C-alpha atoms as a printed R data frame, in Angstrom:
   type eleno elety resid chain resno       x      y      z
1  ATOM     1    CA   UNK     A     1  -9.495 65.756 78.762
2  ATOM     2    CA   UNK     A     2 -11.111 69.115 79.459
3  ATOM     3    CA   UNK     A     3  -9.477 72.200 78.013
4  ATOM     4    CA   UNK     A     4  -9.609 75.308 80.179
5  ATOM     5    CA   UNK     A     5  -9.966 78.603 78.387
6  ATOM     6    CA   UNK     A     6  -8.436 81.812 79.627
7  ATOM     7    CA   UNK     A     7 -11.066 84.051 81.285
8  ATOM     8    CA   UNK     A     8 -10.754 86.554 78.442
9  ATOM     9    CA   UNK     A     9 -11.564 83.799 75.904
10 ATOM    10    CA   UNK     A    10 -14.862 82.909 77.591
11 ATOM    11    CA   UNK     A    11 -18.052 84.606 76.411
12 ATOM    12    CA   UNK     A    12 -19.613 87.033 78.900
13 ATOM    13    CA   UNK     A    13 -22.233 85.966 81.432
14 ATOM    14    CA   UNK     A    14 -25.621 85.818 79.643
15 ATOM    15    CA   UNK     A    15 -27.390 87.345 82.665
16 ATOM    16    CA   UNK     A    16 -25.260 90.352 83.631
17 ATOM    17    CA   UNK     A    17 -22.543 90.590 80.967
18 ATOM    18    CA   UNK     A    18 -19.568 90.288 83.332
19 ATOM    19    CA   UNK     A    19 -16.680 87.920 82.641
20 ATOM    20    CA   UNK     A    20 -17.722 84.291 83.027
21 ATOM    21    CA   UNK     A    21 -16.186 82.168 85.754
22 ATOM    22    CA   UNK     A    22 -14.616 79.008 84.259
23 ATOM    23    CA   UNK     A    23 -15.876 76.788 87.091
24 ATOM    24    CA   UNK     A    24 -19.551 77.737 86.564
25 ATOM    25    CA   UNK     A    25 -19.513 78.877 82.964
26 ATOM    26    CA   UNK     A    26 -21.277 80.370 81.136
27 ATOM    27    CA   UNK     A    27 -22.172 82.353 84.270
28 ATOM    28    CA   UNK     A    28 -20.073 84.661 86.436
29 ATOM    29    CA   UNK     A    29 -21.615 83.669 89.778
30 ATOM    30    CA   UNK     A    30 -23.997 81.253 91.452
31 ATOM    31    CA   UNK     A    31 -26.512 84.092 91.653
32 ATOM    32    CA   UNK     A    32 -26.594 84.496 87.856
33 ATOM    33    CA   UNK     A    33 -26.865 80.718 87.430
34 ATOM    34    CA   UNK     A    34 -29.832 80.720 89.831
35 ATOM    35    CA   UNK     A    35 -31.474 83.626 87.982
36 ATOM    36    CA   UNK     A    36 -31.181 81.644 84.740
37 ATOM    37    CA   UNK     A    37 -32.622 78.513 86.370
38 ATOM    38    CA   UNK     A    38 -35.527 80.543 87.726
39 ATOM    39    CA   UNK     A    39 -36.239 81.867 84.253
40 ATOM    40    CA   UNK     A    40 -36.333 78.335 82.833
41 ATOM    41    CA   UNK     A    41 -38.578 77.080 85.627
42 ATOM    42    CA   UNK     A    42 -40.851 80.117 85.331
43 ATOM    43    CA   UNK     A    43 -41.408 79.576 81.615
44 ATOM    44    CA   UNK     A    44 -39.565 82.697 80.458
45 ATOM    45    CA   UNK     A    45 -37.354 80.591 78.174
46 ATOM    46    CA   UNK     A    46 -38.928 78.117 75.781
47 ATOM    47    CA   UNK     A    47 -37.566 75.636 73.290
48 ATOM    48    CA   UNK     A    48 -39.682 75.802 70.164
49 ATOM    49    CA   UNK     A    49 -40.435 72.626 68.276
50 ATOM    50    CA   UNK     A    50 -42.207 72.280 64.947
51 ATOM    51    CA   UNK     A    51 -45.777 71.070 65.276
52 ATOM    52    CA   UNK     A    52 -46.881 68.311 62.978
53 ATOM    53    CA   UNK     A    53 -50.339 68.404 61.365
54 ATOM    54    CA   UNK     A    54 -51.816 66.032 63.970
55 ATOM    55    CA   UNK     A    55 -50.444 67.976 66.933
56 ATOM    56    CA   UNK     A    56 -52.073 71.270 65.994
57 ATOM    57    CA   UNK     A    57 -55.554 69.776 65.670
58 ATOM    58    CA   UNK     A    58 -56.119 71.256 62.201
59 ATOM    59    CA   UNK     A    59 -55.938 67.992 60.273
60 ATOM    60    CA   UNK     A    60 -57.283 65.735 62.994
61 ATOM    61    CA   UNK     A    61 -60.199 63.521 61.934
62 ATOM    62    CA   UNK     A    62 -63.544 64.813 63.103
63 ATOM    63    CA   UNK     A    63 -65.550 62.837 65.624
64 ATOM    64    CA   UNK     A    64 -68.601 62.941 63.320
65 ATOM    65    CA   UNK     A    65 -67.041 60.544 60.798
């Protein structure tokens, strides 16, 4: 069962700050949703992950050994 929140209870649109539309939340319009998607696809947003010692190359075994 999905609970619908009153428009005033929804956080504002993360792109423009207007009231979010419940059907496409957290955005207020398809345009803002598309702007957000474009930012993800363009590399503006990134999800950081911790690098382990082997991933950074610092503790990798040398090829001379």
